[in-house]
C-alpha positions as CSV (number, residue, x, y, z in Angstrom):
1,X,150.2,63.6,74.3
2,X,151.1,64.8,70.9
3,X,149.7,68.2,69.7
4,X,147.5,66.7,67.0
5,X,146.0,64.3,69.6
6,X,145.3,67.2,72.0
7,X,143.6,69.1,69.2
8,X,141.3,66.2,68.4
9,X,140.4,65.8,72.1
10,X,139.7,69.5,72.4
11,X,137.1,69.1,69.7
12,X,135.6,65.7,70.4
13,X,136.3,64.5,73.9
14,X,133.2,64.1,76.1
15,X,130.9,64.9,73.2
16,X,129.1,62.8,70.5
17,X,126.0,63.3,68.3
18,X,122.8,63.0,70.3
19,X,121.5,59.4,70.0
20,X,117.9,60.6,70.0
21,X,118.0,63.4,67.4
22,X,121.4,63.2,65.8
23,X,122.2,66.8,67.0
24,X,125.9,67.4,66.6
25,X,126.2,69.9,69.4
26,X,125.8,68.8,73.0
27,X,122.3,69.6,74.1
28,X,121.8,72.0,77.0
29,X,119.9,69.9,79.6
30,X,118.4,72.9,81.3
31,X,116.6,70.8,83.9
32,X,117.0,70.8,87.6
33,X,115.6,67.3,88.1
34,X,115.3,64.0,86.1
35,X,112.5,61.5,86.4
36,X,113.1,57.8,87.3
37,X,111.1,54.9,85.9
38,X,110.2,53.6,89.3
39,X,111.1,53.9,93.0
40,X,113.8,51.2,92.7
41,X,115.6,53.1,89.9
42,X,115.3,56.4,91.8
43,X,116.9,54.8,94.9
44,X,119.7,53.3,92.8
45,X,120.3,56.7,91.1
46,X,120.3,58.4,94.5
47,X,122.8,56.0,96.0
48,X,125.0,55.9,93.0
49,X,124.5,52.2,92.4
50,X,123.2,53.0,88.9
51,X,124.8,55.6,86.7
52,X,122.5,58.4,85.5
53,X,121.0,61.7,86.6
54,X,118.4,62.6,89.2
55,X,119.2,66.2,90.3
56,X,121.5,68.8,88.7
57,X,123.3,69.5,92.0
58,X,124.4,65.9,91.9
59,X,125.2,65.9,88.2
60,X,123.9,67.0,84.8
61,X,124.5,65.6,81.3
62,X,125.8,68.9,79.8
63,X,128.1,69.5,82.8
64,X,129.3,65.9,82.6
65,X,130.3,66.3,79.0
66,X,132.5,69.3,80.0
67,X,134.0,67.3,82.8
68,X,134.9,64.4,80.5
69,X,136.4,66.8,78.0
70,X,138.7,68.6,80.5
71,X,139.6,65.3,82.2
72,X,140.8,64.0,78.8
73,X,142.8,67.2,78.1
74,X,144.5,67.1,81.5
75,X,145.1,63.3,81.3
76,X,143.1,62.7,84.4
77,X,140.6,60.0,85.3
78,X,137.7,62.3,86.1
79,X,136.8,65.9,86.7
80,X,134.3,68.0,88.7
81,X,132.9,71.3,87.5
82,X,132.0,74.2,89.8
83,X,130.2,77.5,89.6
84,X,133.4,79.5,89.8
85,X,137.1,79.0,90.0
86,X,137.2,79.8,93.7
87,X,134.4,77.3,94.3
88,X,136.8,74.7,92.7
89,X,139.8,75.9,94.8
90,X,138.0,76.1,98.1
91,X,136.0,72.9,97.7
92,X,139.1,70.9,96.5
93,X,141.1,72.1,99.5
94,X,138.3,71.2,101.9
95,X,138.2,67.7,100.3
96,X,141.8,67.3,101.6
97,X,141.8,69.3,104.9
98,X,139.8,69.2,108.1
99,X,140.1,70.7,111.5
100,X,143.6,70.1,113.0
101,X,145.2,69.6,109.6
102,X,148.0,71.7,108.0
103,X,148.7,73.0,104.4
104,X,152.0,73.9,102.9
105,X,151.4,76.6,100.2
106,X,153.4,78.7,97.8
107,X,153.8,82.3,98.8
108,X,152.7,83.6,95.4
109,X,149.0,82.8,94.9
110,X,145.8,84.4,93.5
111,X,144.6,86.8,96.2
112,X,141.3,85.0,96.9
113,X,143.1,81.7,97.3
114,X,145.6,83.3,99.7
115,X,142.7,84.8,101.6
116,X,141.0,81.4,101.9
117,X,144.1,79.7,103.1
118,X,145.2,82.6,105.4
119,X,141.8,83.6,106.9
120,X,139.0,81.2,106.2
121,X,140.9,77.9,106.8
122,X,142.2,78.9,110.3
123,X,138.6,79.7,111.3
124,X,137.8,76.1,110.4
125,X,140.6,74.9,112.7
126,X,143.3,74.2,110.0
127,X,146.5,76.1,109.4
128,X,148.8,77.0,106.4
129,X,152.5,77.7,106.1
130,X,153.4,79.9,103.1
131,X,156.8,79.0,101.8
132,X,158.8,82.1,101.1
133,X,160.8,80.8,98.1
134,X,160.3,78.6,95.1
135,X,162.9,76.0,96.2
136,X,161.3,72.5,96.6
137,X,163.5,71.7,99.6
138,X,161.9,74.6,101.5
139,X,158.5,73.1,100.8
140,X,159.7,69.8,102.2
141,X,161.1,71.5,105.3
142,X,157.7,73.1,106.0
143,X,155.9,69.8,106.1
144,X,154.6,68.9,109.6
145,X,153.2,65.6,111.0
146,X,149.6,66.9,110.3
147,X,150.3,68.3,106.8
148,X,147.7,66.9,104.4
149,X,148.2,69.1,101.3
150,X,150.9,70.9,99.2
151,X,149.2,73.7,97.2
152,X,150.8,76.0,94.5
153,X,150.4,77.7,91.2
154,X,152.9,77.6,88.3
155,X,153.1,80.2,86.7
156,X,151.8,82.0,89.7
157,X,149.5,85.0,89.9
158,X,150.6,87.7,89.3
159,X,154.4,87.6,89.4
160,X,154.8,84.5,87.3
161,X,156.9,82.4,89.6
162,X,157.8,79.0,88.2
163,X,157.8,76.0,90.6
164,X,159.2,72.5,89.9
165,X,156.0,70.6,89.4
166,X,157.5,67.1,89.2
167,X,159.7,67.6,92.3
168,X,156.9,69.0,94.4
169,X,154.7,66.0,93.3
170,X,157.5,63.6,94.3
171,X,157.9,65.3,97.7
172,X,154.1,64.9,98.3
173,X,154.2,61.3,97.4
174,X,157.2,60.7,99.6
175,X,155.3,62.1,102.6
176,X,152.0,60.4,101.5
177,X,150.1,63.7,101.2
178,X,148.1,65.3,98.4
179,X,149.6,67.7,95.9
180,X,147.3,70.2,94.2
181,X,148.2,72.8,91.6
182,X,146.3,75.7,90.0
183,X,146.9,75.3,86.2
184,X,144.8,78.3,85.1
185,X,147.6,80.5,83.7
186,X,149.0,77.7,81.5
187,X,145.9,75.6,80.6
188,X,146.3,71.9,79.6
189,X,147.4,73.1,76.1
190,X,150.7,74.2,77.7
191,X,151.3,71.8,80.6
192,X,149.6,68.8,82.2
193,X,150.6,68.6,85.9
194,X,149.0,65.2,86.5
195,X,151.5,63.7,84.1
196,X,154.2,65.2,86.2
197,X,153.0,63.6,89.3
198,X,150.6,66.1,90.9
199,X,147.5,64.5,92.6
200,X,144.9,67.1,91.6
201,X,144.7,70.1,89.3
202,X,142.3,73.0,89.6
203,X,141.3,75.7,87.0
204,X,139.4,78.9,86.9
205,X,137.6,77.7,83.8
206,X,136.5,81.3,83.4
207,X,139.9,82.0,81.9
208,X,141.5,80.1,79.0
209,X,139.2,77.1,79.0
210,X,136.2,79.4,78.3
211,X,138.4,81.9,76.5
212,X,135.8,84.4,75.6
213,X,134.9,86.3,78.8
214,X,131.3,85.2,78.7
215,X,131.0,82.4,81.3
216,X,132.2,81.8,84.8
217,X,133.2,78.4,86.2
218,X,135.9,76.2,87.8
219,X,136.9,72.6,87.4
220,X,139.1,70.1,89.3
221,X,140.7,67.1,87.7
222,X,142.2,64.0,89.5
223,X,141.7,60.4,90.2
224,X,138.2,59.0,90.0
225,X,138.3,58.2,93.8
226,X,139.2,61.8,94.6
227,X,136.6,63.3,92.3
228,X,133.9,61.0,93.7
229,X,134.8,62.1,97.2
230,X,134.9,65.8,96.1
231,X,131.4,65.4,94.6
232,X,129.8,63.3,97.3
233,X,131.3,64.9,100.4
234,X,131.9,68.5,99.5
235,X,130.1,69.8,96.4
236,X,126.7,68.3,97.2
237,X,126.7,70.0,100.6
238,X,128.3,73.3,99.7
239,X,126.3,73.5,96.4
240,X,128.7,75.5,94.2
241,X,127.5,73.7,91.0
242,X,127.9,74.9,87.4
243,X,124.8,75.6,85.4
244,X,124.2,73.6,82.2
245,X,124.2,76.7,80.0
246,X,127.6,77.7,81.4
247,X,128.9,74.2,80.7
248,X,127.7,74.5,77.1
249,X,129.6,77.8,76.7
250,X,132.7,76.2,78.1
251,X,132.4,73.2,75.7
252,X,132.2,75.7,72.8
253,X,135.2,77.6,74.1
254,X,137.5,74.6,74.6
255,X,137.0,73.4,71.0
256,X,139.3,76.3,69.9
257,X,141.8,76.1,72.9
258,X,144.5,74.5,70.8
259,X,144.2,77.3,68.3
260,X,143.9,80.2,70.7
261,X,146.8,79.4,73.0
262,X,149.6,79.5,70.4
263,X,148.3,82.9,69.3
264,X,148.1,84.2,72.9
265,X,151.6,83.0,73.7
266,X,153.2,84.3,70.5
267,X,151.8,87.7,71.1
268,X,152.8,87.7,74.8
269,X,156.4,86.8,73.9
270,X,156.7,89.8,71.6
271,X,155.0,92.1,74.1
272,X,157.3,91.0,76.9
273,X,160.4,91.5,74.7
274,X,159.2,95.0,73.9
275,X,158.6,95.9,77.5
276,X,161.9,94.4,78.6
277,X,163.8,96.9,76.5
278,X,161.6,99.9,77.1
279,X,163.3,102.8,79.1
280,X,160.1,103.5,81.1
281,X,159.9,99.9,82.4
282,X,161.9,98.8,85.4
283,X,161.2,95.1,85.4
284,X,159.2,92.5,83.4
285,X,157.9,89.2,84.9
286,X,157.5,86.7,82.1
287,X,159.0,83.2,82.0
288,X,159.6,83.5,78.3
289,X,162.4,86.0,78.9
290,X,165.8,84.5,79.5
291,X,166.2,87.0,82.4
292,X,163.4,85.3,84.3
293,X,164.8,83.1,87.1
294,X,162.4,80.3,86.2
295,X,163.0,80.4,82.4
296,X,165.0,77.2,82.1
297,X,162.6,75.2,84.3
298,X,159.6,76.6,82.4
299,X,161.2,75.4,79.1
300,X,161.4,71.9,80.5
301,X,157.8,71.6,81.9
302,X,155.8,73.9,79.6
303,X,155.2,73.8,75.8
304,X,155.0,77.6,75.7
305,X,155.2,80.4,78.3
306,X,151.7,81.6,78.6
307,X,150.1,84.9,77.9
308,X,150.0,86.6,81.3
309,X,152.8,88.9,82.4
310,X,153.5,91.7,84.9
311,X,155.7,94.7,84.7
312,X,156.8,97.6,86.9
313,X,156.7,101.1,85.4
314,X,159.0,103.8,86.5
315,X,157.2,106.2,88.8
316,X,155.6,103.5,91.0
317,X,151.9,103.7,91.7
318,X,151.4,106.9,89.8
319,X,153.4,105.7,86.8
320,X,151.4,102.5,86.6
321,X,148.2,104.5,86.9
322,X,149.2,106.7,84.0
323,X,149.9,103.7,81.8
324,X,146.5,102.1,82.8
325,X,144.7,105.4,82.0
326,X,146.4,105.9,78.6
327,X,145.9,102.5,76.9
328,X,143.4,102.4,74.1
329,X,143.2,98.7,73.0
330,X,144.0,97.0,76.3
331,X,140.8,97.0,78.4
332,X,141.0,98.1,82.1
333,X,139.3,94.9,83.4
334,X,139.7,92.1,85.9
335,X,140.3,88.5,84.9
336,X,142.5,87.0,82.1
337,X,142.4,84.5,79.4
338,X,140.0,86.5,77.2
339,X,140.6,86.8,73.4
340,X,140.8,90.6,74.2
341,X,143.8,92.0,75.9
342,X,143.3,93.1,79.5
343,X,145.2,95.3,81.9
344,X,144.8,95.3,85.7
345,X,146.4,96.7,88.9
346,X,146.8,93.7,91.3
347,X,147.4,95.8,94.4
348,X,143.9,97.3,94.2
349,X,142.1,94.3,92.7
350,X,143.1,90.6,92.8
351,X,145.5,91.1,95.7
352,X,143.7,93.8,97.6
353,X,142.9,91.3,100.4
354,X,146.6,90.4,100.8
355,X,148.4,92.6,103.4
356,X,150.7,95.2,101.8
357,X,153.8,93.8,103.6
358,X,153.0,90.3,102.3
359,X,152.4,91.6,98.8
360,X,155.7,93.5,98.6
361,X,157.6,90.5,100.1
362,X,156.7,88.5,97.0
363,X,157.2,91.3,94.5
364,X,153.6,92.7,94.2
365,X,154.5,96.3,94.5
366,X,152.0,99.2,94.4
367,X,153.1,100.0,90.8
368,X,152.9,96.5,89.4
369,X,150.7,96.2,86.3
370,X,149.5,92.8,85.0
371,X,148.7,92.1,81.4
372,X,146.6,89.4,79.9
373,X,147.7,89.4,76.3
374,X,144.9,88.6,73.8
375,X,144.9,87.5,70.2
376,X,144.7,90.9,68.5
377,X,147.4,92.0,66.0
378,X,150.5,92.1,68.1
379,X,151.8,95.2,66.3
380,X,148.7,97.1,67.6
381,X,149.2,95.9,71.1
382,X,152.9,97.0,71.1
383,X,152.0,100.4,69.7
384,X,149.3,100.8,72.3
385,X,151.7,100.1,75.2
386,X,154.3,102.3,73.6
387,X,152.1,105.3,73.4
388,X,150.8,104.7,76.9
389,X,154.4,104.5,78.3
390,X,155.3,107.7,76.5
């Protein structure tokens, strides 16, 4: 997909002027239920024989517009929206895995995802092997006869590991299992995993898709059969549905995704280069740096390198704490993908549930600091970090 086509889809996909009123903006269908003309139509809507809406837990016109837009941007057949990113992650995994099944997962994952795979899934009778490298051959070696899913992030949270999306997708197809990837850090503006052979893609739509820190949601994209199964057999029973107003905010945010992401990424590159040469910084994790072990692979499968990075400050935990306390523009806040720059300490927030030994094994030290670089003037961001490091 060419950049100009992506930009047009970001603005128009899934949306059209209202046929009844001519309203240009997608209406917010703030209704829990929808009336049918008669009992036969209601039965047809309930069974899915007739397209339409009957109850917002099953589907909603505003939410559906968002689903169509994101499916188009990710080059997927269909999408399913959820109340949160973790609702999308957990529901999508449960659509693939049942008691007695096995998951092969990357070692570097968002803390809540790791917790779900490591603690919640075993309680349901399934198991996970976490691969302790980024090498595709190690993922293949971990596959068992009962493996049903390969799950990973690229770039990963929070140490920005880069995995070979196309090769992992090919391995999954070879063994006739599902591959699923969290594309939150990149967004479809930077990479489209479905085009590289991944079965399903998940997003915390709270982040770059929304882009403004004012709405929480998740979304999964894949084949129409998979999304229908996800809606019918998981979402309807677990109930983690997105509200119509949230979907409307997401639609508004996505219309500027193609404008925001280049600004985010350009700022992040300059911030990473500044940190890399700073005497108070021991290490920078950002795929846009040639020193990053996944730099060349990232160049091949990404249009840009994203706007999230992590770095280690000299002085460990206390050094990182001093930097966090000294920043003036960066906001000490969780999450990422906001227009505003954010700073967070993974060991005490996103990865608090991950055992310390496991965290340190994948590079999440006590002194690691993660940045989500916003779209402010980069000179001001660099100056803020410089004074904080001093």
